[in-house]
C-alpha positions in Angstrom: -26.1 12.9 29.0 -24.7 9.3 28.2 -24.2 8.0 24.9 -27.0 5.5 25.3 -29.4 8.4 26.0 -28.2 10.4 23.0 -28.8 7.6 20.4 -29.6 4.1 21.4 -27.4 1.6 19.6 -30.4 -0.6 18.6 -31.9 2.4 16.8 -28.7 3.2 15.0 -28.2 -0.4 13.8 -31.8 -0.7 12.8 -31.6 2.5 10.8 -28.3 1.5 9.0 -29.8 -1.8 7.9 -33.0 -0.3 6.4 -31.4 -0.5 2.9 -31.4 -4.3 3.2 -35.1 -4.0 2.4 -34.2 -3.0 -1.1 -31.6 -5.8 -1.9 -34.0 -7.9 -4.1 -35.7 -4.9 -5.8 -35.5 -4.6 -9.6 -32.6 -2.8 -11.0 -33.3 0.9 -11.9 -32.5 2.5 -15.2 -29.9 3.8 -15.9 -26.9 3.8 -13.4 -28.2 1.1 -11.1 -28.6 -1.4 -14.0 -25.3 -0.4 -15.7 -23.2 -0.9 -12.6 -24.7 -4.3 -12.0 -24.4 -5.4 -15.6 -20.7 -4.5 -16.1 -19.7 -6.6 -13.2 -22.0 -9.4 -14.3 -20.2 -9.5 -17.6 -16.9 -9.5 -15.9 -17.9 -12.4 -13.7 -19.2 -14.3 -16.6 -16.3 -13.7 -19.0 -13.5 -14.1 -16.4 -11.8 -11.1 -17.7 -10.8 -9.0 -14.7 -8.9 -6.4 -16.7 -11.1 -4.9 -19.3 -14.7 -4.0 -18.2 -17.4 -4.4 -20.8 -20.9 -3.2 -21.3 -23.0 -5.3 -23.7 -19.7 -7.1 -24.5 -18.1 -3.9 -25.8 -15.1 -2.1 -24.1 -16.3 0.2 -21.3 -13.3 2.2 -20.2 -14.8 5.3 -18.6 -14.0 4.3 -15.0 -11.5 2.3 -13.1 -12.4 -1.3 -12.0 -12.6 -1.2 -8.1 -16.4 -1.4 -8.1 -16.6 -3.9 -10.9 -14.0 -6.2 -9.1 -16.0 -6.0 -5.8 -19.4 -6.6 -7.4 -18.2 -9.2 -9.9 -16.8 -11.2 -7.0 -20.1 -11.0 -5.2 -22.0 -12.2 -8.3 -19.4 -14.9 -9.0 -19.8 -16.3 -5.5 -23.6 -15.8 -5.0 -24.8 -16.0 -8.6 -26.2 -13.2 -10.7 -29.2 -11.6 -9.0 -30.3 -8.1 -7.8 -29.3 -9.2 -4.2 -25.8 -10.2 -5.1 -25.4 -7.0 -7.2 -26.6 -4.8 -4.4 -25.1 -6.5 -1.3 -21.6 -5.1 -1.7 -23.0 -1.5 -1.8 -24.8 -2.1 1.4 -21.6 -3.4 3.0 -19.7 -0.3 1.6 -22.3 2.1 3.0 -22.0 0.5 6.5 -18.2 0.8 6.2 -18.7 4.5 5.3 -20.9 5.1 8.3 -18.2 3.3 10.4 -15.6 5.7 9.1 -17.7 8.7 10.2 -18.2 7.0 13.6 -14.5 6.4 14.1 -13.4 9.9 12.9 -16.1 11.7 14.9 -15.5 9.5 18.0 -11.7 10.4 18.3 -12.1 14.0 17.0 -14.8 14.8 19.5 -16.2 11.9 21.6 -18.1 8.6 21.2 -21.5 10.3 21.3 -20.6 12.5 18.3 -19.3 9.5 16.5 -22.5 7.5 17.0 -24.7 10.3 15.8 -22.4 11.0 12.8 -22.7 7.3 11.8 -26.5 7.7 11.9 -26.5 11.1 10.1 -24.3 9.6 7.4 -26.2 6.4 6.9 -29.8 7.9 6.9 -29.3 11.1 5.0 -31.5 11.1 2.0 -29.0 11.0 -0.9 -26.8 8.4 1.0 -29.5 5.9 1.7 -30.9 6.2 -1.9 -27.5 5.5 -3.3 -27.2 2.3 -1.3 -30.0 1.2 -3.6 -29.1 3.0 -6.8 -25.7 1.7 -7.7 -23.1 4.3 -8.7 -19.3 4.7 -8.1 -19.9 7.7 -5.9 -20.6 5.5 -2.9 -17.4 3.5 -3.0 -15.6 6.8 -3.6 -17.2 8.5 -0.6 -16.3 5.4 1.6 -12.7 5.5 0.4 -12.5 9.3 1.0 -13.9 9.2 4.6 -11.3 6.7 5.5 -8.6 8.6 3.7 -9.4 11.8 5.3 -9.8 10.2 8.7 -6.3 8.7 8.5 -5.0 12.0 7.2 -6.4 13.9 10.1 -5.0 11.4 12.5 -1.6 12.0 11.0 -1.9 15.8 11.0 -3.4 16.0 14.5 -1.4 13.1 16.1 1.9 12.9 14.3 3.1 10.2 16.7 0.5 7.9 14.9 1.9 8.7 11.5 3.7 5.4 11.2 0.4 3.5 10.7 -2.0 6.4 9.8 0.0 7.9 7.0 0.4 4.5 5.0 -3.3 3.7 5.7 -4.3 7.1 4.2 -2.2 6.4 1.1 -3.8 2.9 0.7 -7.3 4.4 1.0 -6.5 7.1 -1.5 -5.1 4.4 -3.9 -8.5 2.6 -3.7 -10.2 5.8 -4.4 -8.0 6.2 -7.5 -9.1 2.8 -8.6 -12.8 3.8 -8.2 -12.9 7.3 -9.8 -9.4 8.4 -10.9 -7.5 11.6 -10.4 -9.7 13.3 -7.9 -8.4 10.7 -5.4 -5.1 12.6 -5.5 -6.4 16.2 -6.2 -8.7 16.4 -3.3 -6.6 15.1 -0.5 -3.4 16.9 -1.6 -5.2 20.2 -1.9 -6.9 19.7 1.4 -3.6 18.8 3.3 -1.8 21.8 1.7 -4.7 24.1 2.8 -4.7 22.8 6.3 -0.9 23.0 6.6 -1.1 26.8 5.6 -4.1 27.4 8.0 -2.7 25.5 10.9 1.1 25.4 11.3 0.9 22.8 14.0 -0.2 20.4 11.3 3.0 20.8 9.1 4.9 18.1 11.0 2.1 15.6 10.2 1.9 16.9 6.6 5.7 16.1 6.2 5.1 12.7 7.6 2.5 12.1 5.0 4.7 13.2 2.2 7.6 11.1 3.2 5.6 8.0 4.2 6.3 4.6 2.6 2.6 4.7 1.8 3.2 6.6 -1.4 5.0 3.6 -3.1 2.4 1.4 -1.6 -0.3 3.4 -3.3 1.6 3.2 -6.6 1.8 -0.6 -6.2 -1.9 -0.8 -5.7 -2.9 1.3 -8.7 -0.3 0.9 -11.4 -0.8 -2.8 -12.4 -4.3 -2.4 -13.7 -3.4 0.9 -15.7 -0.3 -0.9 -17.2 -2.5 -3.9 -18.2 -5.2 -1.8 -19.6 -2.8 0.3 -21.7 -1.4 -2.9 -23.1 -4.9 -4.2 -24.0 -6.1 -0.8 -25.3 -3.3 1.4 -26.6 -5.5 4.5 -26.5 -6.7 3.9 -22.9 -4.6 6.4 -21.1 -5.5 9.2 -23.5 -9.3 8.3 -23.2 -9.2 7.9 -19.5 -7.2 11.0 -18.4 -7.8 13.4 -21.3 -11.3 12.7 -22.3 -12.8 11.3 -19.1 -11.1 13.7 -16.7 -10.0 17.0 -18.4 -12.7 17.2 -21.1 -15.3 16.2 -18.7 -14.4 18.8 -16.3 -13.6 21.7 -18.7 -16.1 21.2 -21.5 -19.8 20.3 -22.1 -18.8 17.3 -24.2 -20.9 15.0 -21.9 -24.0 17.3 -21.7 -24.1 17.4 -17.9 -23.9 21.1 -17.4 -25.9 22.8 -14.6 -25.8 26.2 -12.9 -22.9 27.0 -10.5 -25.4 27.0 -7.7 -26.6 23.4 -8.4 -25.0 21.9 -5.4 -26.4 24.6 -3.1 -29.7 22.9 -3.8 -28.5 19.4 -3.8 -26.7 19.4 -0.5 -29.6 20.7 1.7 -32.0 18.2 -0.1 -29.5 15.4 0.1 -28.8 15.9 3.8 -32.4 15.6 4.9 -33.4 15.2 7.7 -30.1 16.3 9.0 -29.9 19.6 7.0 -30.2 22.2 9.7 -27.7 20.8 12.2 -25.2 20.1 9.3 -25.4 23.6 7.9 -25.4 25.1 11.4 -22.2 23.1 12.2 -20.7 24.2 8.9 -21.5 27.9 9.7 -20.0 27.6 13.1 -16.8 26.2 11.7 -16.3 28.8 8.9 -17.0 31.7 11.2 -13.7 31.2 13.0 -11.6 29.2 10.6 -8.2 30.0 12.2 -9.2 29.6 15.9 -7.4 27.2 18.3 -9.9 24.3 17.5 -9.1 22.9 14.0 -11.6 20.1 13.9 -14.5 21.9 12.6 -12.6 24.1 10.1 -10.8 20.9 8.8 -14.1 19.1 8.1 -15.6 22.4 6.6 -12.5 22.9 4.3 -13.0 19.4 2.9 -16.8 19.9 2.5 -16.5 23.3 0.9 -13.5 22.4 -1.2 -15.1 19.3 -2.8 -18.4 21.2 -3.4 -16.6 24.1 -5.0 -14.6 21.9 -7.3 -17.7 20.2 -8.7 -19.6 23.6 -8.8 -17.1 25.0 -11.4 -17.0 21.7 -13.4 -18.9 21.5 -16.6 -20.1 18.0 -15.7 -22.5 18.0 -12.8 -24.5 15.2 -11.3 -26.2 15.2 -7.9 -24.3 12.2 -6.8 -20.8 13.7 -7.3 -21.1 15.6 -4.0 -21.6 12.5 -1.9 -18.0 12.4 -0.6 -18.8 15.4 1.7 -21.7 13.8 3.4 -19.8 11.9 6.2 -17.9 15.1 7.0 -21.0 17.1 7.1 -22.6 14.4 9.2 -19.9 14.9 11.8 -20.4 18.6 11.9 -24.2 17.9 12.4 -23.5 15.5 15.2 -21.1 17.9 17.0 -23.8 20.6 16.7 -26.5 18.5 18.0 -24.4 17.5 21.0 -23.7 21.2 21.8 -27.4 22.0 21.4 -28.8 23.4 18.2 -28.8 27.1 18.1 -32.3 28.7 18.3 -32.2 30.0 14.7 -31.1 26.6 13.4 -33.9 24.8 15.5 -36.5 27.3 14.0 -35.2 26.6 10.4 -35.4 22.9 11.0 -39.0 23.1 12.3 -39.9 25.2 9.4 -38.4 22.9 6.9 -40.3 20.0 8.6 -43.5 21.9 8.4 -42.9 22.4 4.6 -42.4 18.6 4.2 -45.6 17.9 6.1 -47.5 20.4 3.9 -46.0 18.7 0.8 -47.2 15.3 2.2 -50.7 16.8 2.6 -50.7 18.3 -0.9 -49.6 15.0 -2.4 -52.3 13.0 -0.6 -54.9 15.5 -1.8 -53.7 15.2 -5.4 -53.7 11.4 -5.2 -57.2 11.3 -3.8 -59.0 14.1 -5.7 -57.2 14.6 -9.0 -58.7 12.5 -11.8 -55.7 13.5 -14.1 -53.1 12.1 -11.6 -55.0 8.9 -11.2 -55.4 8.4 -15.0 -51.6 9.0 -15.4 -50.8 6.5 -12.8 -53.3 3.8 -14.1 -51.6 4.0 -17.5 -48.7 2.1 -16.1 -50.0 0.1 -13.0 -53.1 -1.2 -11.3 -55.2 1.0 -9.0 -54.2 -0.8 -5.8 -50.4 -0.5 -6.7 -50.9 3.1 -7.6 -52.6 3.9 -4.3 -50.1 2.1 -2.2 -47.3 3.9 -4.0 -48.9 7.3 -3.3 -49.3 6.4 0.3 -45.8 5.5 0.7 -44.6 8.7 -0.9 -46.9 10.6 1.4 -45.5 8.5 4.4 -41.8 9.3 3.3 -42.5 13.1 3.3 -44.5 12.9 6.5 -41.9 10.8 8.4 -39.0 13.2 7.7 -41.2 16.2 8.2 -42.5 15.2 11.6 -39.1 14.2 12.8 -37.6 17.6 11.9 -40.5 19.4 13.3 -40.5 17.5 16.7 -36.7 17.1 17.1 -35.9 20.4 18.6 -38.6 19.9 21.2 -37.3 16.5 22.3 -34.5 15.6 24.8 -33.0 13.3 22.2 -33.2 15.1 18.9 -30.7 12.9 17.2 -32.8 9.8 18.0 -35.9 11.5 16.6 -34.1 12.4 13.3 -32.6 8.9 13.0 -36.0 7.3 13.6 -37.8 9.6 11.1 -35.1 8.9 8.5 -35.4 5.2 8.9 -39.1 5.2 8.6 -38.8 7.3 5.5 -36.2 4.8 4.2 -38.8 2.0 4.6 -41.2 3.9 2.6 -38.6 4.7 -0.1 -37.6 1.0 -0.6 -41.2 -0.1 -0.6 -42.1 2.6 -3.2 -39.2 1.8 -5.4 -40.3 -1.8 -5.6 -43.8 -0.8 -6.5 -42.6 1.7 -9.1 -40.4 -0.9 -10.8 -42.6 -1.0 -14.0 -41.8 2.6 -14.5 -38.1 2.5 -13.7 -36.8 -0.9 -14.4 -36.2 -3.1 -17.4 -36.8 -6.3 -15.5 -40.1 -7.3 -17.0 -38.8 -6.5 -20.6 -35.7 -8.7 -19.9 -37.7 -11.6 -18.5 -40.1 -11.5 -21.4 -37.3 -11.7 -23.9 -35.6 -14.5 -22.0 -38.8 -16.5 -22.1 -39.4 -16.1 -25.8 -36.2 -15.6 -27.7 -34.9 -18.6 -29.6 -31.6 -19.3 -31.6 -31.5 -17.2 -34.7 -33.5 -14.4 -33.2 -31.9 -11.1 -32.5 -32.3 -8.5 -29.7 -32.4 -4.8 -30.7 -33.1 -1.6 -28.8 -34.4 1.5 -30.5 -34.0 5.1 -29.4 -32.7 4.0 -26.1 -30.5 1.3 -24.4 -32.0 -0.5 -21.5 -29.0 -1.4 -19.3 -30.8 -4.0 -17.3 -32.0 -5.8 -20.4 -28.9 -8.0 -20.8 -28.8 -8.6 -17.0 -32.2 -10.0 -17.0 -32.3 -11.9 -20.3 -28.8 -13.3 -20.0 -27.6 -12.2 -23.5 -26.2 -9.1 -25.2 -28.2 -6.7 -27.3 -27.3 -7.3 -31.0 -28.1 -3.9 -32.4 -28.5 -0.5 -30.7 -30.5 1.8 -33.1 -30.6 5.4 -32.8 -28.7 5.7 -29.6 -25.1 6.2 -28.5 -25.0 7.2 -24.8 -22.1 5.5 -23.0 -21.1 3.7 -26.2 -19.1 6.5 -27.8 -15.8 4.7 -27.2 -17.0 1.3 -28.5 -18.5 2.9 -31.6 -15.0 4.2 -32.6 -13.6 0.6 -32.7 -14.3 -1.0 -36.2 -14.8 -4.3 -34.3 -17.9 -2.9 -32.6 -19.2 -0.1 -34.9 -21.6 -2.3 -36.9 -23.7 -2.7 -33.6 -24.7 0.9 -33.7 -27.2 1.9 -36.5 -29.2 4.9 -37.3 -33.0 5.1 -38.0 -32.5 3.5 -41.5 -31.8 0.1 -39.9 -35.6 -0.2 -39.2 -36.3 -0.3 -42.9 -34.3 -3.6 -43.0 -36.9 -5.3 -40.9 -38.3 -8.0 -41.1 -35.0 -9.8 -41.1 -34.2 -13.0 -42.9 -33.2 -15.9 -40.7 -35.1 -15.2 -37.5 -37.4 -12.9 -35.5 -36.2 -9.5 -34.1 -37.1 -8.5 -30.5 -37.0 -4.7 -30.3 -37.3 -2.9 -26.9 -38.0 0.8 -26.9 -39.6 3.6 -25.0 -43.4 3.5 -25.6 -43.4 6.9 -27.0 -41.2 5.7 -29.9 -43.6 3.0 -30.9 -45.6 4.9 -33.5 -42.4 6.0 -35.4 -41.1 2.5 -35.2 -44.1 1.0 -36.9 -44.0 3.6 -39.6 -40.4 2.8 -40.3 -40.6 -1.1 -40.5 -41.4 -2.7 -43.8 -45.0 -3.8 -43.7 -45.8 -1.7 -40.7 -48.0 -3.4 -38.1 -48.4 -6.4 -40.3 -44.8 -7.4 -39.7 -45.2 -7.8 -36.1 -45.8 -11.1 -34.4 -46.5 -9.5 -31.0 -46.5 -6.2 -29.1 -46.3 -6.1 -25.4 -46.4 -2.9 -23.3 -44.3 -3.3 -20.2 -44.3 -0.3 -17.9 -42.6 2.6 -19.6 -41.3 0.4 -22.5 -42.8 -1.6 -25.3 -41.4 -4.9 -26.6 -42.2 -5.5 -30.3 -41.5 -8.9 -32.0 -40.9 -8.6 -35.7 -41.5 -11.8 -37.5 -38.8 -13.4 -39.7 -38.9 -12.4 -43.4 -40.7 -15.2 -45.3 -38.4 -17.3 -47.6 -38.6 -16.4 -51.3 
């Protein structure tokens, strides 16, 4: 079978570019908007050292993503498209890394399928749209591990592959911190123990001039940050690394089996070949073929690390997706085992049944229709339901049919691409429920000098992005601002519920954005109650209240 017959290049490229449909979609709360707003502030301020959120220091993460995205917004202007474009480019670079690694580890057919499986797996394609730091990290890691394996398996290439591995690891460090060192070092040590023939390459990595290169890439920013914020290194390494991993300080705990559910769901529709390839690799981990075991060791090691952590988010495990995609591609090229093919068909049937149930609920359930109509028009709600049904049906049909077709990879790729089209269309329609865009634009159109902007019982990360100004008071919410609140220069921004009793405010109106469910309590807490309000505007899941200025005495 030729590469062209396995997966046509036009189909691969079309599938990888599906996320371009979401470039201009409204920013989602919370992470998507936050990781667009921090770079927007960096581009606007010209301060490329200290990241800020709502003009307060935001030092939880290193600056790589902020630099990339701020450069895009600086050149192209501040918009959803300029904020999302770099993530699309990075996602394509990640798929290219899987293509290159799979191509020389196995063959070009495997590389091509691996690129498709990476770029169209459910979690990966969603995170091209929903901005987080886990996508840049995953891209850095696929290239880091690709260059490491090149050094381990072909030591004659160490003179260029080892420094390249160190440089990519340094970029990963500038994106997420210590795991950029912990994961590759532990992986290399494990492979050197398992496969003695790799020890020559491991020594080349350890003695490469890439190590000082990595230090030169990472050290300047950390030095500059420590000079600006003398507590930075303590906060970054002790609080954001060790306390996050070892304690429940950040309230992101989940069961140890959490990623056993996330991985199969996130890999859809490539789940069955990926897990089958992983199982094939771990059955004979010390055999003569080290390719599968090396990829499996990375995937299992990273997953195990996050499984024992006290801080878990579904996105954390994204760095294993390109490696799992290569295992899936190799398995498809060998021919999917009968048990795996049956499991894939069964899972596809489940998704098709889910699509049918969702369609029935949307058509026949008055409760569901009433819930949807509380936030959007009937045509929008109907189209959103149809797209959700189409997403499930596209993936389900592809998984059900793929084992029966001569080109299963092409079927899975096409089904995933069609599901992606439905996803991005649905996210655009669901914007009133998940984006602060309308709130921000409403504030921008009405606010005048002397007015203030507050948020109550929440913080809308997209609010400053869309209205072009900071939030003046954050009431009854802390979230990501725990570091800023410690600083006396910023502490007055953060108020408790008692701040509402100070409204109306002398000197100007107060725009207060809140979750709609908090509105009744808000009214009861403001002096004068509803009579103090100039306007109330429900906007999707949020309410914007305008408190009039206190009359002069």
